[in-house]
N, C-alpha and C positions, 0 to 999 in steps of 0.2 A: 150947378153941380152935375146935372144930367148931361149937359153938353160936354163938360169936361170928361166924364166917364166914357161917353160915346167916342169922343176924339181920342182918348187914350187907348181904347180898344182898337180903334182904326189904325193907330200908329203901330200897335202890336201886330196887327195883321199885315201891315206893310213890311215889318221885319220878318214875319213868317213867310212872306211871299218870295224872299230871296234865299231861303234855306231849302236846299234841294229835297229832302224827303218830305217836308211838310207843305211847301208851297208849290212844288212842281216836281216832275220826274221826266227825265229825257236824256238824249245823247246828242253829241255833236261830233262831226268829223271835220278836220281842218286840213286843207292842202295849201302849202306855201306856193304862191305864184311868183313872188319876187322878194328878194332881200336887198335892202339898201345898206351901204356901209355905215350910214348914220344910225342904224338900228330900227328904222321903220320897215315893217313887213306888209306885203299885200297878200291877203288870204282869200281863198274860196272856202266858204263854210257851208256845210250841209247839217241840218238839225231836224230833230223830231222831239217834240215836248208835249206833255200832258199837264195842264194846269189844274190845281186843286179847285173844284167848283165852289168851295166855300170861301176861299181866299181870293179867287179871281172870278167873281160871279158875272161881271159884265162881259168878260171874255167869253164865257160859256153862253150867255144870253145872245151875244152877237155872232155866235157860230165859230169862234176862234179858240175854243177850249182845248183843242188837240191839233195844233198847227205843225206843219213840217214844210221845209223848203230849203232854199239856198240863197246866199247873198255874198257879196264881196265886201271886205272891210280892211281898213288899214289899222294896224296895231302900233301904238306908240312904243318907243324903246324903254327899256329898263336899264339904267346906268349903274355900274358898280365900279369899285376901285377907290383909291385914296385921292391924292391930289390930281392925278390924271385919270379921269373917268372914261370908261369905254362901254359900249352897249353889250349887254348880256343876251345871249341867245336863249329864248324861252323854251320850256318843255312843251310837247304836244298837249299834255293834260292841262297845263296852265292856259294854253290858247283855247282849248275846248271849254274850259270854265268861263273864259272871257266871252265866248259866243253865247253861252247859256245866260250869263248875266245881262248881256245886251238884249236878248230876247225878253227876259223877265222885266227888266227896267222899263222897257217900252210899254208894257201892259199895266204897270202898277198905278200910275196917277189916276186914271178914270175909275179903276177898281176901288181905290181908297175912297173916292167920293161916294160911290154906291154903298160901300161898307159903312161909311159914316152915316149915310141916310138910313140904312137898315138899323144900325145901332141906336140912332136917335129915336126911331119909331119904337124900338124895344124899350128904351128908357122912358119915353113919354107915356107909353101905354102900360108900363110896369109889367110887361110879359117877360120877365127875366128868365123864365124857364127856357126860353128860346136860346139863351146862351149855352145851355147844356146840349141842345140839338146841334148848334153850330160847332161847338167844341168837339162833339162826337164825330161830326163830318170831317173836321180838320184832322183829327187823330186817326180816323178810319182810312184816309187817303194813302198814307205810306204802306198800310197793310194790304189793301186791295184795290188801289187805284180809284177810278171813278165809282165803281160798284161798292168798294169799301167805304167811300165817303158817304154814299147814300145810306148804306147799312149803318154806319156810325151815327148818322143823323137820327135814325129811328131808335138806335140804342140810347143815344143821348136824350131823346124825347122820353123814352121809358124811364130812364134814371131821373130825369127832371120832374116828371109828372107823378110817378108812383113810388119809386124807391127812396129817394132823398127826403121827400116830405114825411114819409113814414118813419125814417130814422130820426128826423128832427122831432117829430111828435112823440116818439118813444123816449127820446132823451128828455124832453120837456116833462112828460109824465113821471119819469124816474126822479127828476129834480123836485117835483111837487110832493111826491110821496116820501122824500127823505126827511126824517124827523128833525135833522139839524137845520134844515132850511125853512121850516114852517114856524108860524107864530104859536102853534099849539104846544110846542115843546117847552114852554115855560118862559120865564123872564130871561132877557138877554143882558141883564145888568152885570157889570163887572164888580165882583166883591173884593174888597181890599182888606 
């Protein structure tokens, strides 16, 4: 069961990895070098991206957490029409999104494995309070970038260690003091 939980959370992080505000932030610029009549395009792409350190931990550990660069790529055509299909010319925003997806998809596989390892350790050691830390880091990234992720990590730690256990303890005490839920309130037999 613990392996299934760790695997499920890792898959959730793989999904978060391709969502721009949570998994990464960045920009791409695309310049068309050649258009072929079949719909294939040759592009020169410039990009700058910052990966969320909690979603892409291996990228950050390997020094690739904030890459920028340029590369050439060929984009496949999108065909439209009824019986006689023809290639549709794509918008620059669509092409820039394709560049960002290419960059992020390249980084996801190894990061999923590291996240799976981290979540297995969390499950096996039963230190589930670390989930609050990691979630705080993930949610802090869209607000403040890398610094927001680190700040969110510590806010999550504060919530996980101090605030949430006190709320649960308070709710538990309230439940015990409720006369309807205790054995001292008398017989629980149903009278007919």
